[in-house]
C-alpha positions as CSV (number, residue, x, y, z in Angstrom):
1,M,8.0,34.6,-144.2
2,R,10.0,37.7,-145.0
3,I,9.1,40.4,-147.5
4,D,11.8,42.9,-148.5
5,A,10.8,45.9,-150.4
6,P,13.8,48.1,-151.3
7,L,12.8,51.7,-151.5
8,S,14.7,54.1,-153.7
9,F,14.0,57.8,-154.0
10,P,15.8,60.1,-156.4
11,E,18.2,62.3,-154.5
12,N,17.2,65.5,-156.4
13,V,13.5,65.4,-155.6
14,Q,12.2,68.5,-153.8
15,S,9.0,68.6,-151.9
16,T,6.1,70.9,-152.9
17,K,5.0,73.7,-150.6
18,T,1.4,74.4,-149.7
19,A,0.3,78.0,-150.2
20,R,-2.0,79.7,-147.8
21,T,-4.9,79.1,-150.2
22,G,-4.5,75.3,-149.5
23,T,-3.3,74.5,-153.0
24,S,0.0,72.8,-153.7
25,A,2.5,75.0,-155.6
26,P,5.5,73.2,-157.0
27,Q,8.9,74.8,-156.4
28,K,11.2,75.7,-159.3
29,N,13.6,72.9,-160.3
30,S,11.3,70.2,-159.0
31,V,11.6,66.8,-160.5
32,P,8.6,64.5,-160.9
33,V,8.8,61.3,-159.0
34,E,8.3,58.2,-161.1
35,S,6.6,55.3,-159.4
36,G,8.6,52.1,-159.5
37,R,7.4,48.6,-159.6
38,D,6.7,46.9,-156.3
39,E,8.7,43.8,-155.7
40,A,8.4,41.0,-153.1
41,Q,10.9,38.3,-152.4
42,L,10.0,35.2,-150.4
43,S,12.7,33.7,-148.3
44,V,13.9,30.1,-148.4
45,A,11.6,29.4,-145.4
46,N,8.7,29.6,-147.8
47,A,9.4,26.0,-149.0
48,T,9.4,24.8,-145.4
49,V,6.1,26.6,-144.6
50,Q,4.5,25.1,-147.7
51,Q,5.7,21.6,-146.7
52,L,4.4,22.0,-143.1
53,K,1.0,23.2,-144.5
54,A,0.9,20.1,-146.7
55,N,1.8,17.8,-143.7
56,L,-0.8,19.5,-141.6
57,S,-3.6,19.1,-144.2
58,Q,-3.0,15.3,-144.0
59,V,-3.5,15.2,-140.2
60,P,-7.2,14.5,-139.3
61,E,-8.9,17.1,-137.1
62,V,-10.1,14.3,-134.8
63,R,-7.6,11.6,-133.9
64,Q,-10.2,8.9,-133.6
65,D,-7.7,6.3,-132.2
66,R,-6.9,8.6,-129.4
67,V,-10.5,9.4,-128.7
68,D,-11.4,5.7,-128.7
69,A,-8.5,4.9,-126.2
70,L,-9.6,7.7,-123.9
71,R,-13.3,6.7,-124.1
72,Q,-12.3,3.1,-123.2
73,A,-10.2,4.3,-120.3
74,V,-13.0,6.5,-118.9
75,N,-15.6,3.8,-119.3
76,S,-13.4,1.2,-117.6
77,G,-12.5,3.6,-114.7
78,S,-8.8,3.4,-115.4
79,Y,-8.5,7.0,-116.6
80,Q,-6.9,9.0,-113.8
81,V,-6.4,12.8,-113.7
82,S,-4.3,14.4,-111.0
83,D,-5.5,17.4,-109.1
84,Q,-2.7,19.4,-110.6
85,Q,-3.7,18.4,-114.2
86,L,-7.3,19.4,-113.5
87,S,-6.4,22.7,-111.9
88,D,-4.0,23.5,-114.8
89,A,-6.8,22.7,-117.4
90,I,-9.3,24.9,-115.5
91,G,-6.8,27.7,-115.3
92,S,-6.0,27.5,-118.9
93,D,-9.7,27.6,-119.9
94,L,-10.2,30.6,-117.7
95,T,-7.3,32.6,-119.1
96,A,-8.4,31.7,-122.6
97,G,-11.9,33.0,-121.9
98,Q,-13.5,29.7,-122.7
99,L,-15.0,29.1,-119.3
100,R,-17.0,31.8,-117.6
101,L,-18.1,31.6,-114.0
102,T,-21.6,32.9,-113.4
């Protein structure tokens, strides 16, 4: 998502100087700055993001069919994990801070 906020400042605006007393003293010929309205424009990708969010909300958090298939494979002894897959999973958990060695 992209937000563009064009900023425009009057060219003839002069800054105020601070006196030694700590108060702000406006200079001669200073022009008051009018605050404009903020504006935000959403890019075309917003529609895509909204569609993806809608699709994601329809996907269940737990894919029960996948869980059942894995459970059956583990129970039958046919589920095989290579040493490389196991070490990658442990390394991933360690780097994510999910597994702590004590």
